[in-house]
N, C-alpha and C positions, 0 to 999 in steps of 0.2 A: 504494500500500500504506500502510495506517495505521501511523504510527510506534509506536502503542501495542500493535500486534499482533506478537507474537514468533513466528516460524515455527521449526519444529524443524529445518529444513534450508533451504539456499538455494544457488543457483548464482550467484556474483558474477562479472559479466562486465565486464572493463575495456575500455571503448570506446576509450581512448587507445591500448591495445595493438592493437586492430583498425585504428585510423587509422594507427599506425606501420607495421603489416604491409602495408597497402595502399600506403603511400608507398614502402616498401622494394621491394615487388614491381614497382611502377610504374617505379622507377629501374632495376631489373634488366632489365626488359622493353625498355628503351631507348625507341625512338619508338613502340612499339606501344601502342594504347589498352588500358585495363584494364576488363574486365567482371567484377564481383565476384559470385561464385556465392553466393547467399543462400538457396538451396533448403533444405527441411527445417527451417524456422524458423531460418535462418542456422546450420545445423549444430547446432541445439539451443541457440544462444546468444541468440535473440530477434530476430525478423525485422526490424522497422522500425528499432529503435535501431542494430543492426549495419549495416543498409543505409546509414543516414545517416552512420555513422562511416566506412564504406568510401568513400563519396562524398567526404567531407571529406578522406580520405587520397589522393585522386587518381583513384578509379574514375570512369569516364564513363558507365557503364551497369551494369545488374544482370542476373543470370541466375537463373532459377528453373526447377524441373521442370514445374510445373503452372500452368494458367491461374488457378486459385483462389489459388495463392500470389502470382501477379502482382497479382490484384485486392486481396489483403490489403495489398500495398504501396500501391496506390492509395488504399485505405480509410484507410491510415495517413498519408496526405498526401505520399507520395513521388511526385514528378513526373518523375524521371529516366527515361530509356529503360529498359524492362524486356523481356527476351526470355524467353518460355516455350517449352520444347522437348519436352515429353512430352504429346502431344495425341491420345488415342484417340478413336474416334467417340463422338458425343454430348456433347462438351464445349461449354461456353457461348461459342462463338467470336464470335457477334454482340456479346455484352457485352464481350469482350476487344477487339474491333475498336473498339467505341464508346469504350473507355477508353484507347485509344492504346497497346495492348500489342503488342509485336512477337512474331511467331510463327515457329516453325521448322516446316519441312515436309520429310519424307523420302520422300514418295510422291505421285504425281500426284493421287490422290483427295483428299488433304488440301489441295493447292494449289487444287483446284476448290472445296472447301468454304470455304476462306478467301476465295476470289474471290467466291463467292456471298454471304458475309457482307458483303463490301465493297459489293456491289451493294445489299443490303438497307439498310445503314447509311449509304451515301453517303460512306464514308470509305476512303481508301487505306491499305493495310496494309504495313508493313515486314516482309519475309519473309526468313529465313535458310534456305538450302537445305542439307540435311545429307546427306553422302555417307558410306557405311560403307566405311572404308579397311582394316578388318581386325579390329574388335572384335566384329563380328557381332551388334550390338544394333540400335539405331535407325539410320535413314539408308538411302538408296538404295544398292543394290549397284552395282558397276561396270557390270554389264549393264543395269541399270535407270536409271542416272544420265542418259543422253541423253534418255530420255523425261521425266524429272523436269525437266530443264533446259528442254525444249521446252514443257512445260505452264506452267512459271513465266514464260517469255518471252511466251507467249500472253496470260497474265493481266496481265503488265506492259504489254504493248502496248495492252490495253484500259483502262489507267489504274486498274486495281483493286489492284495490288500494286506495291511497289518491292522489287526483289531487293537486299537490303542486306547479305547475308552468304553466304559459302560456307564450310561448316565440317564438322568431324569430331571424333573423340575417340580418344585413345590407349588401347590395351589394357595396355601394360607400360612406360609412361614412368618408373615408379618402380623399374624394374630396368635401371639404366644398362648399355648395351651389348647389351641384348636385340635379337636380329635383327629382331623385329617392328617395332621403332621405325623403322629405315630403310625397311623395306618399306612401312609406313604413310605415311611422308613421300613416298615415290615415288608411291604411289597417290593421295595428296592432291594432289600437284603435277599429276599427269595429269588428275585430275578438274577441278582449277582451270583448267588450260590448255584443256580442252574447253569449259568454261563461258565462258572468255574469248573463244575463237574463235567461240562462238555469239553473242557480243555482251553478255555479262554483265560488268560492272565492279562488283565488290562486295568488301567486306572479307573477308579469309580468316582463319580462326582454328581452331586445333587444340590449342593448348598449355594443359594443365592445370597444377596447381601444380608437379608434378615436372618437367614440360617447361620451365616458365618458368626454373627455377633451374639446369637442366643442358643444355638444348638450344637454344642461340641460333638455330639454323636453323629452329626450329619456332615462333618468335614471330610471324612474319608481320605482320599489321596489327593484331591484337587478341589478348589473352591472357585466360584465364578461371581465375583462382585460386579454389580452393575451400578445402581444409583449411589451406593455408598462411595464408590470410587470418585465421584464428583462432589463429595462432601455433604450429601443430602441424606438425612436419616432414613433408614428403611422402616423404622418403627418410631415415628415422631413422639408418641406419648412416653417413650422410654428414654428420651434424650438424644443427644447428638453423637454419643459414643466416641467423642474425641475427634470426630471428622471435621474437616475445614471446607466450607463451600467454595467452589472454584469460580463460579460465574457471578459477575456483577453486570447487570443490564442498565445502561444509561442512555439518555437522550439529551438534547439541548432544547430549551424553550424556543419555539419558532416564532411566536408572537405573544406579546403582552398588551392587553387593552382594557380600558375602563368601560364598564357598562352600568346602566342604572338598575335599581331594584325592580324585580319583576321580569327580568330578561330570561326568556326561554333559551336553553342551551342544547345544541346538537339535535339530531333527528328525533322527532316526536316530542321535543321539549320535556324529556323525562327529568330534567333538573331545571329549576327556576331560581334565580338569585333572590336571596331574602333581603338584600340591602344593596346600596350602591357598592360596587366591588370591582376587582380586577381579575380578569380571566387569563389563564396561561394555556397556550396551545402546544401540545407535545406531538412531534411527528412520528408517531408509531400507531399502528392500528391492527385490526384482525388479519390483514394481509401479512403482517410481520409476526403473527403469533400471539398478539395481545387479545385474549379471549373476549368476545363480545359481552359476555355476562360479567365482565369487570365493571360494567356500567354502574356507577354510584356505589361501588363496593370496595374495590382494591385501592391501596394507598401507594403514594410515591413520596420521595423526599426532595425538597427544593430548599436550598440555603438553610439547612439544619432544621427544617420543619416539615412535618408530614401533612399531605393533603390527599383527600379522597377524590377519585375520578368523578367528575361532575358531568353527567349527561351520557348519552349513548357513545360507546366506543365505535368509531367508524373504520373504514377500510385502511386509512392511512394516518389517522390522527385521533386524538382525544383531548379533552379539556379538563382543567382543574380550576377551582375557585380559590384564588390566592388571597382574597380578602384585602387587608391592608399590608400584607407581608411584602417586604421589598424584593423585587425580582425584575429582571430585564431579559430581553432577547439574548440567547446564547448561554444563559445560566444552565448549569448541569442539573438534570433531573435523574435521580436514581430510582429505578423501578424496584429492583431488589438486589441484594448482595449479602455478604456474610453477616450483616447486622452490627458491624463494629462502630458505625457512625450513627446509629439509631435509624438507619434506613430499613425499610421492610425487607424481610427475608423471603426467599422462594417459598419456604414453608408457609409463611403468612399469606402469600398470594394464593397458594394451593388451598389453604383453609378457608379463605374468604370466598373462593370460587367453587368450593365443594368438589375439589379434585385432588390429584396427587402431584408431587413435585415433578415426577417423570413427564407428565403432560406439559407442565409449564415450560421446562427447558427444551424439550424436543420440538415444541411448536415454534420456537423462535425462527423466523424465516430467513431466506437467503439474502434479503435486502439489508439485513443487519450484519455487518462484518464482525467476524470473530478476531479479536486482537489478543494474541497470546503473550503473557507476561510471566516473568519469574521474579518473585520477591519485589513486585512493584515496578520493575523495569520493563519497558516495551522491548519486544524482539524485532 
């Protein structure tokens, strides 16, 4: 980014926070390896820089949803092991195999497609077998698991794949004490034992962020932190677990103007000024990921004081009622950050909008540049 070009908004991402979070989670996980989940552009934080920071913090591998995300890491110069786990028919498996991308399979047909790619490319593929232990999304059901194991062992015997992992995913690890947790652990142990009896010796992994910090028995050989890697608590009511939020979303006031009492603001006049006042215009909207239901609910910080969104959030902009607080065009607006300066946190935004922090950060759009910093210094 040219230093002469001033953007109306930016998402500043502290890579030192991500490195800190990775190291903290690695320590909590004990002897388990750490696979950093960097899917969805590293939860909206910027794929390659965040992947590199996580590796610096102790991650030994990376996890993404799609093959294209994995290839973007390779294009960015990342050579660490990468696992892609959401592979519908028609994906570029040959290219993934050629670029040493590890693949997940939850059905025999996918094992066969991966094996066919291995034959065509002449390369052996690391494969993680996924079992559905109760979330009812991807992975083989308990009834289909033996068939998947058999197909994978056949491909491994031919030298086409190496079965490198047996894995699953929790439905409710963020609800401590939920009975589904123990049920899923039992199902995972049963699936792992079946695989072991069949001759598979592979790393086992099921722990997401919430499980890492609350379920020692779920850490097995490898853990997969996602939201916690970016400093956002996987179980907010239990605290922050020592994590440091990495993203600070800011904008600049685009316009400041005085209006009289009784002025209707934005579409539908869902906010009306209660006295003569000053309005501030912020150049971010739902096209940038600012949820429309932030209308009259979410808060921002301007010149050390918080203000609530005033009126309907629009596609490119929203308004705040500054009252008599001093402000001028170009002043910084902090939508959310770590909370060190009394600015709203991402968790506060999520709470006020009835959602989770994952949605807040991953919705931030492409018009908002990610500016990666370390210890407060721009890169």
